C-alpha positions as CSV (number, residue, x, y, z in Angstrom):
1,X,64.1,91.8,60.5
2,X,63.6,88.1,60.7
3,X,66.3,85.5,60.7
4,X,67.7,84.5,57.3
5,X,68.2,80.8,57.3
6,X,70.1,80.8,54.0
7,X,73.0,83.0,55.4
8,X,76.1,81.5,56.6
9,X,76.8,81.8,60.3
10,X,80.1,80.0,60.5
11,X,83.0,79.3,58.1
12,X,83.0,76.2,56.0
13,X,85.9,74.3,54.6
14,X,85.9,71.7,51.8
15,X,87.0,68.2,52.9
16,X,86.8,65.2,50.6
17,X,84.7,67.2,48.3
18,X,82.1,68.2,51.0
19,X,81.7,71.4,53.0
20,X,81.9,71.1,56.7
21,X,81.8,73.7,59.6
22,X,85.2,74.9,60.8
23,X,86.7,77.4,63.2
24,X,87.7,80.8,61.9
25,X,91.4,79.9,62.6
26,X,91.1,76.7,60.5
27,X,89.3,78.4,57.7
28,X,91.8,81.2,57.5
29,X,94.6,78.7,57.5
30,X,93.0,76.8,54.6
31,X,92.6,80.1,52.6
32,X,96.2,81.0,53.3
33,X,97.4,77.7,52.1
34,X,95.4,78.0,49.0
35,X,96.9,81.5,48.3
36,X,100.4,80.0,48.8
37,X,99.7,77.1,46.4
38,X,98.5,79.6,43.8
39,X,101.7,81.6,44.2
40,X,103.9,78.5,43.9
41,X,102.0,77.6,40.7
42,X,102.6,80.9,39.0
43,X,99.8,83.1,40.3
44,X,101.5,86.2,38.9
45,X,100.0,85.3,35.5
46,X,96.9,83.4,36.5
47,X,95.5,85.2,39.5
48,X,93.5,88.4,39.4
49,X,91.1,90.4,41.4
50,X,88.1,92.6,40.6
51,X,87.4,95.5,43.0
52,X,84.1,97.4,43.3
53,X,83.3,101.0,43.0
54,X,80.9,100.8,45.9
55,X,83.7,99.9,48.2
56,X,85.7,102.6,50.0
57,X,88.9,103.9,48.5
58,X,90.7,102.4,51.4
59,X,89.3,98.9,50.7
60,X,90.1,99.2,47.0
61,X,93.7,100.3,47.9
62,X,94.1,97.3,50.2
63,X,92.8,95.0,47.4
64,X,95.4,96.3,44.9
65,X,98.1,96.3,47.5
66,X,97.3,92.6,48.3
67,X,97.3,91.4,44.7
68,X,100.5,93.3,43.8
69,X,102.5,92.8,47.0
70,X,101.4,89.4,48.3
71,X,100.3,87.5,45.2
72,X,102.8,89.4,42.8
73,X,100.2,90.0,40.1
74,X,99.1,93.2,38.3
75,X,95.8,91.6,37.3
76,X,93.5,94.1,39.0
77,X,90.4,95.7,37.5
78,X,87.4,97.5,38.9
79,X,84.0,98.8,37.7
80,X,84.9,102.4,38.6
81,X,84.4,103.6,35.1
82,X,80.7,102.8,34.9
């Protein structure tokens, strides 16, 4: 397989409306702060997650555990019934 130049090879963070390369620690901090802001602004009603039937049971379990325990929302759905 050849190199795919359209694939991301490093995390990006948005700064002043533009994406720039970042370290993994910085990108995870930005994501964490975004989740925290969402929780503070009432994410229990506005935040949701959609899981995939092609993912493992363990990954789907972690997704529902995250949305319910961390975010505080019951808004979770999946395509398992298709």
